[in-house]
C-alpha positions as CSV (number, residue, x, y, z in Angstrom):
1,M,74.0,36.6,70.3
2,R,77.4,37.7,71.5
3,V,79.1,40.4,69.3
4,W,82.7,41.5,69.0
5,P,82.5,44.6,66.8
6,S,86.2,44.7,66.0
7,I,88.9,42.0,66.1
8,R,92.3,42.7,64.7
9,L,93.9,40.1,62.4
10,S,97.6,39.6,61.9
11,F,97.1,39.1,58.2
12,P,95.0,40.7,55.4
13,S,91.6,39.0,55.1
14,E,89.7,38.4,51.9
15,P,86.6,40.6,51.4
16,I,84.3,37.7,52.0
17,A,81.8,37.2,54.8
18,E,81.6,33.8,56.6
19,V,78.4,32.3,57.9
20,F,78.6,28.9,59.6
21,A,76.1,26.6,61.4
22,G,78.0,24.7,64.0
23,E,77.1,22.3,66.8
24,G,75.0,24.5,69.2
25,F,75.8,27.8,67.6
26,W,75.9,29.8,64.3
27,S,78.5,32.4,63.5
28,F,78.7,35.4,61.3
29,A,82.2,36.9,60.6
30,F,82.8,39.7,58.1
31,P,85.8,41.8,57.3
32,I,85.9,45.5,58.1
33,G,88.7,46.8,56.0
34,R,91.7,44.5,55.4
35,E,92.9,43.5,58.9
36,T,89.8,43.7,61.1
37,I,86.7,41.6,61.4
38,C,83.4,41.8,63.2
39,L,82.4,38.5,64.8
40,Q,78.9,37.4,65.9
41,L,78.1,34.1,67.7
42,A,74.5,33.1,68.3
43,T,73.5,30.3,70.6
44,P,70.1,28.8,71.5
45,R,70.4,30.3,75.0
46,T,72.5,32.9,76.6
47,C,75.9,31.5,77.4
48,S,78.5,32.8,79.8
49,A,81.9,33.7,78.2
50,E,83.4,30.6,79.8
51,E,80.7,28.3,78.4
52,L,81.0,29.8,75.0
53,R,84.8,29.5,75.1
54,D,84.5,25.7,75.8
55,V,82.0,25.2,73.0
56,M,84.1,27.2,70.5
57,L,87.4,25.5,71.3
58,R,85.9,22.1,70.9
59,K,83.7,22.7,67.8
60,V,85.5,25.2,65.6
61,T,87.6,23.8,62.7
62,S,89.7,25.2,60.0
63,A,86.7,25.0,57.6
64,T,85.9,28.5,58.8
65,P,89.2,30.4,58.6
66,L,88.0,33.7,60.0
67,L,86.2,32.1,63.0
68,H,89.0,29.6,63.5
69,Y,91.6,32.4,63.6
70,A,89.5,34.6,66.0
71,I,89.0,31.7,68.5
72,N,92.4,30.1,68.4
73,K,94.8,33.0,67.7
74,T,93.2,35.5,70.0
75,P,93.2,33.6,73.3
76,D,91.7,36.5,75.3
77,I,88.8,37.1,72.9
78,F,86.3,35.9,75.5
79,D,87.7,38.3,78.1
80,D,87.4,41.2,75.7
81,G,84.5,43.6,75.6
82,S,81.6,42.1,73.8
83,A,77.9,42.9,73.7
84,I,75.0,40.5,74.1
85,F,71.8,40.9,72.1
86,S,68.6,38.9,71.7
87,T,68.0,37.6,68.2
88,A,64.5,36.4,68.9
89,P,62.0,37.9,66.5
90,T,59.5,40.3,68.1
91,L,56.3,41.9,67.2
92,T,55.2,45.0,69.1
93,L,51.7,45.5,67.8
94,K,50.1,47.9,70.2
95,E,46.6,49.1,69.6
96,P,46.9,51.0,66.3
97,L,46.1,54.7,66.4
98,S,44.5,56.6,63.6
99,R,47.2,59.3,63.7
100,R,50.4,57.3,64.5
101,L,51.5,53.8,63.5
102,A,54.7,51.9,64.4
103,I,56.9,50.9,61.4
104,G,60.3,49.2,60.9
105,D,62.0,48.0,64.1
106,S,59.5,49.7,66.2
107,L,56.9,47.3,64.8
108,M,58.9,44.1,64.2
109,T,62.4,42.8,64.7
110,L,63.6,39.8,62.7
111,D,66.0,36.9,63.2
112,P,69.3,38.2,61.7
113,L,70.1,34.9,59.9
114,C,66.7,34.6,58.3
115,G,65.6,38.2,58.2
116,D,64.7,40.7,55.6
117,G,64.7,43.7,57.8
118,A,65.1,46.4,55.2
119,G,62.3,44.8,53.1
120,H,59.9,44.4,56.0
121,G,60.7,48.0,57.2
122,L,59.8,49.4,53.7
123,K,56.6,47.4,53.5
124,S,55.5,48.5,57.0
125,A,56.1,52.1,56.0
126,L,54.1,51.8,52.8
127,L,51.3,50.1,54.6
128,A,51.2,52.7,57.4
129,T,51.2,55.5,54.8
130,G,48.3,53.9,52.9
131,V,46.3,53.4,56.1
132,L,46.8,57.0,57.4
133,N,46.1,58.5,53.9
134,S,42.9,56.4,53.6
135,I,41.7,57.5,57.1
136,A,42.3,61.1,56.1
137,D,40.3,60.5,52.9
138,G,37.3,59.1,54.8
139,L,37.8,55.4,55.0
140,P,36.5,54.2,58.4
141,A,39.4,54.1,60.8
142,L,38.1,50.7,62.1
143,H,38.5,49.1,58.8
144,A,41.9,50.7,57.9
145,L,43.5,50.0,61.3
146,A,42.2,46.4,61.2
147,H,43.9,45.9,57.8
148,F,47.2,47.2,59.3
149,E,46.9,44.8,62.2
150,E,46.0,41.9,60.0
151,R,48.9,42.5,57.5
152,S,51.4,43.0,60.4
153,L,50.4,39.7,62.0
154,F,50.6,37.9,58.6
155,A,54.1,39.4,57.9
156,F,55.4,38.3,61.3
157,S,54.0,34.8,61.0
158,A,55.5,34.5,57.5
159,H,58.9,35.4,59.0
160,L,58.6,32.8,61.7
161,R,57.7,30.1,59.1
162,Q,60.8,31.1,57.2
163,C,62.9,30.8,60.4
164,Q,61.3,27.4,61.0
165,R,62.2,26.1,57.6
166,Y,65.8,27.3,57.9
167,Y,66.5,26.1,61.4
168,S,64.9,22.7,60.6
169,I,67.3,22.0,57.7
170,M,70.5,23.7,58.9
171,R,73.3,21.5,60.1
172,H,72.9,20.3,63.8
173,S,69.3,21.5,63.8
174,G,68.6,19.4,66.9
175,Y,70.3,22.0,69.1
176,W,67.5,24.4,68.1
177,A,64.6,22.1,69.0
178,Y,63.2,24.4,71.8
179,E,63.4,27.4,69.5
180,L,61.6,25.6,66.8
181,H,58.9,24.7,69.2
182,D,58.6,28.3,70.4
183,M,58.3,29.5,66.8
184,S,55.4,27.1,66.3
185,E,53.7,28.4,69.4
186,A,54.2,32.0,68.3
187,I,52.9,31.7,64.7
188,I,49.6,33.5,64.5
189,A,47.0,32.3,62.0
190,P,46.1,35.2,59.6
191,K,42.8,36.7,60.6
192,V,40.7,39.7,59.8
193,I,39.6,41.9,62.8
194,N,36.4,43.9,62.4
195,N,37.0,43.9,58.7
196,K,35.0,41.0,57.4
197,N,32.4,43.1,55.7
198,T,34.7,45.6,54.1
199,P,38.0,43.9,52.9
200,V,40.5,46.4,51.6
201,K,43.7,46.3,49.6
202,L,46.8,48.6,49.4
203,V,47.2,50.5,46.1
204,A,49.5,53.1,44.7
205,E,48.0,55.6,42.3
206,G,49.6,58.3,40.1
207,I,53.1,57.0,40.3
208,N,54.4,57.1,36.7
209,R,57.7,58.8,36.0
210,F,57.1,58.5,32.3
211,N,53.9,60.6,32.4
212,R,55.2,64.0,33.5
213,H,52.0,65.8,32.4
214,S,49.7,63.6,34.5
215,H,47.5,65.7,36.9
216,T,46.9,62.7,39.2
217,K,48.6,63.3,42.5
218,P,50.7,60.3,43.5
219,A,49.2,58.5,46.5
220,I,49.3,55.3,48.5
221,T,45.9,54.4,49.8
222,L,43.6,51.5,50.8
223,V,40.6,50.8,48.6
224,P,37.7,48.4,49.1
225,E,38.3,45.1,47.2
226,R,34.8,45.2,45.9
């Protein structure tokens, strides 16, 4: 993805973001204030500025006013400073430790078009909290860490399936054929590691704002399913 964090407009823009699936690219333009937009262009592979310029000038229409303006009214846009980022989802699941676990972007990055980064980040934090609390309360670390690994693999595979569905039905999906294939190869079947005899689940206890006199200390932990 190539990103221009700030492009000046010669007219006030409406406070509406613009997402567009084009032939061999998708774009995301959104206003920053009234006369500035941020523009992001994602392509199946890394393109040079010249290659991207050729694609945009041939493929962009007035159906996307912010993108059309940025490309056609700012002729030197591809010569301006822009940053390149990978949008490929990643899972960095190193061997879990009983005292420190990765969460959020340190654990998983998501496709920006299909992602739920804030949601996944919160879920990974809750899961890690439950795992570490349970180990401290005496649950065997082997079982707790296996649950963390299993749920992380499941979440990542679920995200890849969501990406598959979206990129398969979006306009001009044929341009993303290699990416769809790579997603299929990367999907990991959910599995339980060293945890078959002691399945656990994540629970929250003592969280009740209406019961101020409760003596139960709020806690997020793992408990055996049976």
